[in-house]
Structure formats: C-alpha cells, structure tokens
N, C-alpha and C positions, 0 to 999 in steps of 0.2 A: 295200273301203270306205276303206281307208287312202289309196288314190290320190286320192280325191276330197277328202280333208281338206287335202291340200297344194295343191289347185287354188285356193282363195281366197287363200292366201298368195302364190302365184306371180302371180296377177292383180294383187294389191295391189303387189307388187314392180315389175311392169311398169308399172303406173299411175304409180308414183313415178319410175321411171327414164326413162320416155319423154320427158318435157320436158327432161331433162338431155341426152339423146342428140340431141334435135331442135334444140338450139341450134346456130347456126353456129359453126364453129371460130374462135376468136379469132386474129386475125393476130398472129403473133409477129415482132417486129422483130429480124431478125438483124443484129447490128452488123457493119458492114464493116470489116475491118482497115485501119488508117491506113497509107497508103503512105509509106515514108520518102522524104525529099527526095533527088532524084537529083543527085549531084555528078559532074561531068565534068572530067577532067583535061586534055582536049584544049583547045587554044587556041580562043578564041571568034572568031567572024568579025569581022574588022576590028581585032583586038587587035594592039597594037604589041609587037614582039619587042625587048626591051631589050638583047639581045646584038647585034642587026644593024641597029637603027633608026638613021637619020640624026638629026642635031641638029634639023632641021626637023620630022621626024616626032615626036620627043620633045617639042618645044615645042608641038605641037598638043594635047598632053594637058592637062587642066584644072589650072591653077595652076603649070605648068612654065615656068620662065624660061630664058633662054639659058644662064645660069650653072648652073642645075640640069641641063640637058641635057648640058652639058660635063662635069659631075661624074659623071653616069650613064655617059657614054662612057669617061671616064678609069678608072672602077672596074670595067670589064668584065674577065673574063667572069662571068656569073651562072649559078648552077645552079638558083636558085629566085627568084621575084619578091620574096620576103620579105628577101632579102639587101640590097635597097635600104635597108631600115631597119637591119638588123644591121651593115652596113658604114657606116652613118650617112651615106648619100648623100642621102637625103631624110628630112624629119621624119615622124613618125607621122601627123599631120593631113593632110599632103599625100599620103602613101601611101594613106590611106583614100579619097581622092578618085579615085586612078588605078588602084587594085588590080584593079578589074574590067575595065580596058581594056588591061592589059599582060600579057605572057607572057614566059617566059624559055626560049627555044629553046636547043637544045644548040649551044655554040659550035663553029665549024668548026676542025678540028685541022690 
C-alpha cells in the first residue's frame, strides 16, 4: 500500500516538471574572442627604402621636398624609420604622413 501513496506525488512532480523540460533550449551566445591586430614587420609593397632610395623616389613621398630628400640621403644609414625623427631629418608632422610608405632596409656593408 505504501507504493501507491507515492504514486500521486510522482505524477504531480512529473506534471510540474514536464513543461520545464518541454521548453526549447535557450540559445546561449558564446562570445568570440577578439582577435588582436596583426602587425607585420615586413616591408609593405611599394614602400620606399630610405637607405637605398634615390632623391626622386624620396620626393615622390607626400610632403617631401628636394631639400628633405637630400637630408634623408645625407643622414644615412638608418636602422629604423623612426630615426628620421630622432636624427631630426624630418619633423614629426611630416613623418606622420610618410611613415606607412617607408621602410628602413639593412644598409649594404
């Protein structure tokens, strides 16, 4: 007789739990990890090498005059493009215009 007394409680529990289990699973949005920006140290296509460029190639850069190109050539060699500013060859504003278009290849020994 004891077995039958638990039967109404089990039926009641199933009646309450059935709608909960019948609901569709809520889609959980899994956040995708943000990819860090990729930086490449390789020279960009069409970049002007400040260690080997001619005055005409340097003058083709935005804002470069003939005098600027002569200063760049005179202050060679460069290990890094930032040396244009540290050696005071070009001002910061002008460097900001050309920094994405130049590279400093290794000077030939």
